[in-house]
C-alpha positions in Angstrom: 75.5 100.5 103.4 73.2 98.6 105.1 75.6 95.7 106.2 78.2 98.3 107.9 76.0 99.5 110.2 76.7 96.0 112.4 79.9 95.0 113.8 81.5 91.6 113.0 80.6 88.6 114.8 82.9 86.0 115.9 82.9 84.0 112.5 83.6 86.8 110.3 86.3 87.7 112.5 88.0 84.2 112.0 87.4 84.5 108.5 89.8 87.3 108.9 92.2 86.2 111.4 93.0 82.6 111.2 96.0 80.4 111.2 96.4 80.7 107.3 98.0 84.2 108.5 100.5 82.5 110.6 103.8 82.5 108.3 103.1 86.6 107.6 102.8 87.4 110.8 105.5 85.4 112.3 107.9 86.5 109.2 106.8 90.1 109.8 108.3 89.6 113.7 111.5 88.0 112.5 112.0 91.1 109.8 110.9 93.5 112.7 108.2 94.7 109.8 105.4 95.2 112.0 102.8 98.2 112.2 103.3 101.7 113.0 100.8 100.7 116.1 103.0 97.8 117.0 106.4 100.0 117.1 104.1 102.6 118.8 103.1 100.6 121.7 106.7 99.1 121.9 108.0 103.5 122.4 105.1 103.6 125.0 105.9 100.6 127.2 109.0 99.1 129.2 110.5 96.1 129.5 109.0 93.5 132.0 105.6 95.9 131.6 102.7 93.3 132.2 100.2 93.9 129.4 96.6 92.8 128.0 95.6 93.0 124.6 91.7 93.4 124.4 90.9 92.2 120.5 94.3 90.8 119.7 93.2 90.3 116.1 96.5 88.6 114.3 98.3 88.6 117.5 101.2 90.7 115.8 101.2 93.3 118.6 101.3 90.9 121.1 103.7 88.5 119.9 105.8 91.4 119.0 106.0 92.8 122.5 106.3 89.7 124.5 109.2 88.9 121.9 110.6 92.2 123.3 110.2 92.0 126.8 106.9 92.8 127.9 105.1 89.9 129.8 101.8 89.9 127.3 98.1 88.3 128.0 96.4 88.2 124.3 93.1 88.2 124.5 90.3 87.3 121.8 86.6 86.3 121.6 86.9 84.8 118.3 88.3 81.0 118.8 89.6 81.2 115.2 92.3 84.4 116.3 93.1 82.6 119.5 93.7 79.2 117.1 96.4 81.8 115.1 98.0 83.3 118.2 98.8 80.3 120.0 100.5 78.8 116.7 102.8 82.5 116.3 103.4 81.6 120.4 104.6 78.1 120.1 106.2 78.4 116.3 108.6 81.7 118.2 108.4 80.0 121.3 107.2 83.2 123.4 105.4 81.6 126.3 102.4 84.2 126.9 99.0 84.3 127.9 96.3 83.5 125.4 92.7 83.3 126.4 90.1 83.4 125.0 86.8 85.1 126.3 84.2 88.2 125.7 86.1 91.5 126.3 82.2 93.0 126.9 82.3 91.1 130.1 84.4 90.9 133.2 87.6 89.9 132.7 89.2 86.9 134.1 91.9 89.0 136.3 92.9 90.9 139.4 92.4 94.2 139.9 95.2 96.3 138.6 96.8 93.0 137.1 98.7 95.1 134.6 100.6 98.0 134.1 98.7 98.6 130.6 95.8 97.3 129.0 95.6 98.6 125.6 93.2 97.6 122.1 94.4 98.6 118.6 91.1 98.9 116.4 88.4 97.4 118.7 86.3 100.5 120.3 85.5 101.9 116.7 83.1 98.8 116.2 81.0 100.2 119.7 78.7 103.2 119.9 79.7 106.1 122.4 77.7 104.9 125.3 79.3 101.2 124.5 82.7 102.0 124.4 82.3 104.2 127.6 81.0 100.8 129.6 84.3 99.1 127.8 86.4 101.0 128.9 84.8 101.4 132.6 85.4 97.8 132.8 88.4 97.0 131.7 90.0 100.3 134.0 89.7 97.9 137.2 92.4 95.5 136.0 95.4 98.2 134.8 97.1 101.3 135.8 97.2 102.6 132.3 94.7 102.4 129.6 95.9 102.8 125.2 93.3 103.0 122.9 94.5 103.3 119.6 91.4 103.2 116.9 90.6 105.0 113.5 91.2 108.9 113.5 88.0 110.9 112.0 90.3 113.6 111.1 92.0 111.6 108.8 91.6 112.5 105.2 92.9 109.4 103.1 91.3 107.1 105.6 87.9 108.8 105.7 88.1 109.0 102.0 88.7 105.6 101.2 86.6 103.8 103.8 83.9 105.6 101.7 85.3 104.5 98.6 85.7 101.4 99.5 82.1 101.4 101.2 80.2 102.9 98.4 81.9 99.6 96.2 81.0 97.0 98.5 84.7 96.0 99.5 85.1 97.0 102.8 85.7 94.4 105.2 85.1 95.4 108.7 81.4 95.9 109.7 80.6 98.8 111.7 83.7 101.3 112.2 83.1 104.5 114.3 86.0 106.7 114.1 86.8 109.5 116.5 88.2 113.0 116.8 89.1 112.0 120.4 88.2 109.7 122.9 89.2 112.1 126.1 85.7 113.0 127.4 85.2 109.6 127.3 88.2 108.4 129.3 87.6 111.3 131.6 84.0 110.4 132.2 85.5 107.2 133.3 87.7 108.2 135.5 91.3 107.5 133.2 93.3 110.8 134.3 95.9 112.8 132.7 94.5 112.0 129.3 96.7 112.3 126.2 95.8 112.0 122.8 97.8 112.3 119.3 97.9 110.3 115.8 100.1 107.7 114.1 100.1 106.3 111.0 99.7 109.0 108.2 101.5 106.8 105.6 99.3 104.4 106.0 96.6 106.1 106.1 97.7 106.3 102.0 97.1 102.7 101.8 93.1 103.2 102.2 93.1 105.1 98.8 94.0 103.2 95.5 97.4 103.8 93.9 96.7 106.6 91.4 94.2 108.4 93.3 95.0 112.3 92.8 94.5 112.9 96.8 97.1 109.9 97.7 99.4 111.2 95.6 98.8 114.9 97.2 99.0 114.0 100.8 102.0 111.8 99.6 103.7 115.0 98.4 102.6 116.9 101.3 103.9 114.7 103.4 106.8 114.3 102.3 107.4 118.2 101.8 106.6 118.9 105.6 109.2 116.4 106.9 111.6 118.3 104.5 110.7 120.9 105.8 111.0 119.8 109.5 107.7 119.9 110.4 106.1 118.2 113.5 102.3 119.2 113.0 101.0 116.9 110.5 97.5 118.4 111.5 96.4 115.5 112.8 96.3 113.4 109.5 97.8 110.0 111.4 95.3 107.1 110.7 95.0 106.1 114.4 94.0 108.2 116.9 96.2 107.4 120.2 94.4 108.1 123.5 96.6 107.4 126.6 95.4 107.7 130.3 96.3 106.7 134.1 93.8 104.4 135.7 94.8 104.8 139.7 
């Protein structure tokens, strides 16, 4: 388990996200088959909004938002990730700004340059004091902050992750799911914080297909919808935290 106590480095992230994924990402964008967090970002934002994704990874969210009228800057410290996003950017003729830089350091932008800075799966690779420092740094450059990280209350995700770590097949190194980032936002002067979870169905994918828990939660989610339940007990895969930096 020791290998899961360290963050992946630039080279390791490059093994996960590189130009080999370009065709898959492009096809997903063209056919509107994108992740739930990408769809949620589209709902939160509006056409014309200036947005910056820190830790853009595959570039799916950034490219999809750009294609739907947002003005996006995609940022990552991995050269392989940046090359992948540049291929997508060029192929779809998006005109998106793509930057290779380290998000743990001051960013090459103007104060309050963006309407939104967001990250989908970055902050969970840092400990509490580091997350607070990162949020404080990024808040200088944006009017609103969006965080999407694994939800500690998700039974499916937490169980599946533990199983994969035990089997030695977990791919993402140190990953610290959280129940809330509200206090960390507030400590950095980010106000009007609201939180909710998304992607309960996506969380099921962390469990083996025939696992009893996956089948039970899948049935429960189906029945919840049929019963018109709006509250699914915070079982979404991702914790969404949104706040104002002005």
